[in-house]
N, C-alpha and C positions, 0 to 999 in steps of 0.2 A: 242667938244662934238660929240659923235657918238653912234649908236645903233649896238649891236652885238648879235649874237645868242650864248647863253651860252653852256656849255658842254651838249652833248646829250649822254645818256647812256641807255642801256637795262639791266635790272636786273631780275634775276630769283630768287625767294624767296622760300625757303623750311623751314618748321618747323616740328620737329618730336615730336609726342605725343604718348601715349600708344595706343589710339584708331585709329587715322588716321595720315596721312602724307600729309598736304596740299601743293599744288604747285601753284605758281602764277608767271606771267610775268608782268613787269612794264616798261614803257618808260618815261624818264624824259627829259624835254626840257624847254626852256624859253628865255626871253629877258633881256638884261641889258643895262644900259646907264651910261657911265663913264664921270664925270665932272672933268677935270684935275686941274683947279685952286683950288678948295677946297678939292681935292683928295677924292671925294665921288662917289660911284657907287650905283645906284638904280636898283633893279632886281625884276623880276616876274618869277616864275617857276611853272610848272604844271606836274603832274605825273599820267596819267591815266594807269590803269592796268586791268588785268583779272585773277581772280582765276580760276584754271582749275580742281584741285582735292581738296576735295572730291566732290564738286559741282561747277558749273560754276556761277560766280558772278562778277560784275563790282566793281572796287575800284578806288578811285581818291585821290590824295594828291596835295596840292598847297602851295606855299610860296611867300610872298612879303617881301622885306626887303631893308635895306640900309647898305652898307659897307663903312667904313672909312679907308683909307690907310695912314699910317704915316711913 
């Protein structure tokens, strides 16, 4: 059993509409714990971000889960 930092990524999001073109940046990171005997991984991820255009606003996403490897 061990604890590891999962993939860390930076994402720039753009969405095109007729009126505006929003732009946001988001950082994703988390922790995972793998149990070799039952081949199960438990993880927690968080994704804080910041909308930049058309107005400044904070955004956040999160995930909790279990993965089974066979």
